[in-house]
C-alpha positions as CSV (number, residue, x, y, z in Angstrom):
1,X,0.0,0.0,0.0
2,X,1.4,3.3,-1.0
3,X,1.6,6.4,1.1
4,X,-1.1,8.0,-0.9
5,X,-3.5,5.1,-0.4
6,X,-2.7,5.2,3.3
7,X,-3.4,8.8,3.4
8,X,-6.7,8.3,1.5
9,X,-7.7,5.6,3.9
10,X,-6.8,7.7,6.9
11,X,-8.7,10.6,5.4
12,X,-11.8,8.4,5.0
13,X,-11.5,7.3,8.6
14,X,-11.1,10.8,9.7
15,X,-14.3,11.8,7.7
16,X,-16.1,8.9,9.4
17,X,-15.0,10.2,12.8
18,X,-16.0,13.7,11.8
19,X,-19.5,12.5,10.9
20,X,-19.7,10.5,14.2
21,X,-18.6,13.6,16.1
22,X,-21.2,15.7,14.3
23,X,-23.9,13.1,15.1
24,X,-22.8,13.2,18.7
25,X,-23.0,17.0,18.7
26,X,-26.5,16.8,17.3
27,X,-27.4,14.3,20.0
28,X,-25.8,16.5,22.7
29,X,-27.8,19.5,21.3
30,X,-31.0,17.4,21.5
31,X,-30.1,16.4,25.1
32,X,-29.6,20.1,26.0
33,X,-33.0,21.0,24.6
34,X,-34.6,18.1,26.5
35,X,-32.9,19.2,29.7
36,X,-34.1,22.7,29.1
37,X,-37.6,21.4,28.6
38,X,-37.3,19.4,31.8
39,X,-36.2,22.5,33.7
40,X,-39.2,24.4,32.5
41,X,-41.5,21.5,33.4
42,X,-39.9,21.3,36.9
43,X,-40.4,25.0,37.4
44,X,-44.0,24.8,36.3
45,X,-44.5,21.9,38.7
46,X,-42.9,23.9,41.5
47,X,-45.3,26.8,40.8
48,X,-48.3,24.5,40.8
49,X,-47.0,22.8,44.0
50,X,-46.6,26.2,45.6
51,X,-50.2,27.1,44.6
52,X,-51.5,23.8,46.0
53,X,-49.6,24.3,49.2
54,X,-51.2,27.8,49.6
55,X,-54.7,26.3,48.9
56,X,-54.2,23.5,51.4
57,X,-53.1,25.9,54.0
58,X,-56.2,28.0,53.4
59,X,-58.4,24.9,53.7
60,X,-56.6,23.9,56.9
61,X,-57.1,27.3,58.4
62,X,-60.8,27.4,57.4
63,X,-61.3,24.0,59.0
64,X,-59.5,25.1,62.1
65,X,-60.9,28.6,62.5
66,X,-64.4,28.3,61.1
67,X,-65.7,24.8,60.8
68,X,-64.2,23.6,64.1
69,X,-65.6,26.6,65.9
70,X,-69.0,26.1,64.3
71,X,-69.1,22.5,65.2
72,X,-68.3,23.3,68.8
73,X,-71.1,25.9,68.8
74,X,-73.6,23.3,67.4
75,X,-72.5,20.8,70.0
76,X,-72.9,23.4,72.8
77,X,-76.4,24.3,71.5
78,X,-77.2,20.6,71.3
79,X,-76.4,20.2,74.9
80,X,-78.5,23.2,75.9
81,X,-81.4,21.9,73.9
82,X,-81.0,18.4,75.5
83,X,-81.1,20.0,78.9
84,X,-84.2,22.0,78.0
85,X,-85.8,18.8,76.7
86,X,-85.1,16.9,79.9
87,X,-86.6,19.9,81.9
88,X,-89.7,19.9,79.7
89,X,-90.1,16.2,80.0
90,X,-89.8,16.4,83.8
91,X,-92.2,19.3,84.0
92,X,-94.7,17.5,81.7
93,X,-94.4,14.4,84.0
94,X,-95.0,16.6,87.1
95,X,-98.0,18.3,85.5
96,X,-99.4,14.9,84.4
97,X,-99.0,13.6,88.0
98,X,-100.8,16.6,89.4
99,X,-103.5,16.3,86.8
100,X,-104.1,12.7,87.7
101,X,-104.4,13.7,91.4
102,X,-106.8,16.5,90.5
103,X,-108.9,14.1,88.4
104,X,-109.1,11.7,91.4
105,X,-110.2,14.6,93.7
106,X,-112.7,15.8,91.1
107,X,-114.1,12.3,90.7
108,X,-114.3,11.9,94.5
109,X,-116.1,15.2,94.9
110,X,-118.4,14.4,92.0
111,X,-119.4,11.2,93.6
112,X,-120.0,12.9,96.9
113,X,-122.2,15.6,95.1
114,X,-124.2,12.9,93.4
115,X,-124.8,11.2,96.7
116,X,-126.1,14.4,98.2
């Protein structure tokens, strides 16, 4: 093999290497673009996560400051109403007892009046 043939062969190999390097550069450029896209996606996700975090905090505060307080108020009113109901039932029972005694007295006096 002559020097010229060797040089031609070496030149062909170098061109092949050059094409491979260009292909690798294109791949690296594509990877850079992909990484940039991923960075943008991560930033968008971070923004959405921050927004969700704020919304969850607001919901937690609403639960803690409003709903819990209102539930406590309802429970307290329920206890008051329950006490009132028990008092009313006791009063109704007392009234019924007195009415029964009065009915007995009235019946007794009615019978005495009929006998007279």
